[in-house]
Legacy VTK file of the C-alpha trace (Angstrom):
# vtk DataFile Version 3.0
C-alpha trace
ASCII
DATASET POLYDATA
POINTS 117 float
19.263 -8.077 -0.063
17.359 -11.317 -0.349
13.602 -11.643 -0.545
13.181 -12.615 3.124
14.889 -9.408 4.247
12.917 -7.394 1.682
9.744 -8.859 3.152
10.797 -7.993 6.674
11.703 -4.419 5.784
8.685 -3.687 3.587
5.992 -5.352 5.682
4.971 -7.646 2.846
5.037 -11.433 2.958
7.478 -13.270 0.702
4.589 -14.804 -1.252
3.057 -11.358 -1.738
6.312 -9.981 -3.103
6.513 -12.873 -5.550
2.886 -12.316 -6.555
3.403 -8.568 -7.007
6.487 -9.248 -9.112
4.551 -11.720 -11.282
1.785 -9.126 -11.705
4.301 -6.555 -12.916
4.092 -4.354 -9.834
7.765 -4.591 -8.889
10.158 -3.208 -11.484
13.877 -3.824 -11.828
14.566 -6.559 -9.310
18.113 -7.752 -9.861
19.398 -11.307 -9.669
22.579 -12.541 -8.084
25.020 -14.980 -9.670
23.032 -17.743 -7.977
19.830 -16.605 -9.727
18.232 -15.406 -6.489
16.457 -12.056 -6.341
18.487 -9.172 -4.958
16.459 -6.194 -3.765
17.938 -2.722 -3.785
17.037 0.053 -1.321
14.880 1.549 -4.097
13.052 -1.791 -4.428
12.406 -1.756 -0.674
11.016 1.786 -0.863
8.740 0.688 -3.706
7.595 -2.457 -1.877
6.889 -0.384 1.235
4.772 1.999 -0.837
2.868 -0.962 -2.299
2.311 -2.326 1.207
0.742 0.929 2.389
-1.298 1.457 -0.757
-2.811 -1.980 -0.303
-3.235 -1.550 3.465
-5.205 1.622 2.829
-7.495 -0.124 0.381
-6.132 0.774 -3.032
-7.528 -1.771 -5.505
-5.012 -4.038 -7.212
-6.071 -2.720 -10.622
-5.186 0.834 -9.592
-1.879 -0.366 -8.139
-1.117 -2.044 -11.466
-1.951 1.164 -13.330
0.288 3.118 -10.954
3.168 0.656 -11.433
2.759 0.716 -15.230
2.941 4.509 -15.183
6.028 4.367 -12.972
7.704 2.029 -15.447
7.082 4.552 -18.245
9.256 7.162 -16.562
9.169 10.775 -15.507
6.651 11.878 -18.132
3.961 10.096 -16.085
4.626 11.882 -12.793
1.450 13.980 -13.036
-0.689 10.903 -13.751
0.875 9.094 -10.789
0.327 12.119 -8.600
-3.327 12.202 -9.676
-3.756 8.555 -8.674
-2.278 9.262 -5.252
-4.412 12.393 -4.829
-7.555 10.398 -5.636
-6.511 7.768 -3.119
-5.813 10.464 -0.538
-9.325 11.839 -1.063
-10.785 8.369 -0.502
-8.774 8.005 2.697
-10.022 11.380 3.938
-13.613 10.272 3.351
-12.993 6.969 5.152
-11.416 8.885 8.041
-14.479 11.145 8.263
-16.785 8.118 8.182
-14.782 6.439 10.944
-14.872 9.614 13.034
-18.675 9.750 12.696
-18.891 6.093 13.653
-16.688 6.697 16.690
-18.947 9.562 17.763
-22.027 7.359 17.510
-20.362 4.571 19.476
-19.203 7.011 22.153
-22.756 8.320 22.557
-24.175 4.791 22.734
-21.607 3.833 25.387
-22.574 6.917 27.395
-26.231 5.850 27.245
-25.334 2.350 28.450
-23.252 3.840 31.240
-26.247 5.924 32.337
-28.443 2.792 32.410
-25.888 0.915 34.487
-25.695 3.604 37.192
LINES 1 118
117 0 1 2 3 4 5 6 7 8 9 10 11 12 13 14 15 16 17 18 19 20 21 22 23 24 25 26 27 28 29 30 31 32 33 34 35 36 37 38 39 40 41 42 43 44 45 46 47 48 49 50 51 52 53 54 55 56 57 58 59 60 61 62 63 64 65 66 67 68 69 70 71 72 73 74 75 76 77 78 79 80 81 82 83 84 85 86 87 88 89 90 91 92 93 94 95 96 97 98 99 100 101 102 103 104 105 106 107 108 109 110 111 112 113 114 115 116
């Protein structure tokens, strides 16, 4: 599929896909006879993963490390898993922080509601 469809399916913008490709984050993108990029279902899965890693705050440097490990093959699966586990731990902490913030806001709103009665 063409880049516009890849963007639509992955959630990324066309310019972001081009940037990620230039930064070495997107491996094995084929080209058609016309020289245009042709994205496979595996490319779309990878782009979708990149979208969510970035959406959840993974730094670009870590994404580049992850992509470089992926390009090296199966012998790097444990290292890739470790990166994702570290990111998962960071997300859990952010979730806890957001839950605490929500509790504080809820209490403050209750206080304001009491004042307004």
